[in-house]
C-alpha positions in Angstrom: 65.7 172.3 121.3 65.7 175.9 120.3 66.7 178.6 122.9 64.0 181.2 123.0 64.5 184.9 123.0 62.1 187.7 123.3 60.2 188.6 120.2 58.9 192.2 119.7 56.3 193.1 117.0 57.0 196.7 116.0 53.7 197.4 114.1 50.1 196.3 114.0 50.8 194.7 110.6 53.6 192.5 112.0 53.0 188.7 112.1 54.5 186.9 115.0 57.1 184.3 114.0 56.2 180.6 114.5 58.3 177.5 114.9 59.5 176.4 111.4 58.1 173.2 110.0 61.0 172.5 107.6 63.8 173.4 110.1 63.3 172.2 113.6 65.8 174.6 115.1 64.3 177.8 113.7 61.3 180.0 113.3 59.6 181.4 110.2 59.4 185.1 109.7 56.5 186.5 107.5 55.9 189.4 105.3 53.7 191.9 107.2 52.2 193.3 104.0 51.4 192.5 100.4 54.6 193.1 98.3 55.0 193.7 94.6 58.5 193.3 93.2 58.9 195.0 89.8 60.1 193.1 86.8 63.9 192.7 87.0 63.8 195.0 90.1 64.4 194.9 93.8 62.2 195.6 96.9 63.2 195.7 100.5 60.6 194.2 102.9 60.8 195.1 106.6 59.6 192.2 108.8 58.4 194.5 111.6 59.9 192.0 114.0 62.7 192.4 116.6 64.4 189.4 118.3 66.3 189.7 121.6 68.7 186.8 122.1 69.5 185.3 125.5 73.0 186.2 126.7 75.6 184.0 125.0 73.4 183.1 122.1 73.5 184.3 118.5 70.5 184.8 116.2 71.0 184.1 112.4 68.5 184.9 109.7 68.4 182.6 106.7 66.3 183.9 103.8 63.8 181.6 102.3 62.0 181.6 98.9 60.1 178.9 97.0 59.8 181.3 94.0 62.4 180.4 91.4 62.3 183.9 89.9 63.2 185.6 93.2 66.5 185.9 95.0 66.1 186.8 98.7 68.8 188.2 101.0 68.5 189.1 104.6 69.9 192.3 106.3 69.9 192.8 110.1 70.7 195.6 112.4 72.1 194.5 115.7 71.9 196.6 118.9 75.0 195.3 120.7 73.9 196.8 124.1 70.7 194.8 124.3 71.8 191.8 122.0 68.7 192.5 119.9 68.1 192.2 116.2 66.3 195.5 115.7 65.9 195.6 111.9 65.2 192.4 110.1 64.8 193.2 106.4 64.7 191.1 103.3 66.0 192.4 100.0 64.1 190.6 97.2 65.5 190.7 93.7 63.3 189.6 90.7 65.0 187.8 87.9 61.7 187.7 86.0 60.4 189.9 83.1 57.1 190.1 85.0 56.4 191.7 88.3 56.1 189.3 91.3 53.3 189.6 93.8 53.6 188.2 97.3 50.8 188.3 99.7 50.8 189.2 103.4 52.0 186.1 105.4 54.5 184.9 102.8 57.4 183.2 104.5 60.6 185.4 104.2 63.0 183.6 106.4 
């Protein structure tokens, strides 16, 4: 059973996380916008989501990608006073000679 924290959406484009189908103890975080990663380039995607963990709990973000030409890394900014992940960003690196287009709603983590 997953401990629930408070989820804040920081923009109108943000998509609320949902319980993950593949991982029963987690939630899926989505891209709030369409994204184009240049050929052999990188792009940072802000999730527009903040997560406040209950006292004594830790939130970890695992990047997710089904695209074999894309490496995804997660970066978070933690506010220690409120135990809130305030910035959940995904750095996407293309290893393709063509640009990669991801649509709004693509699972990032």
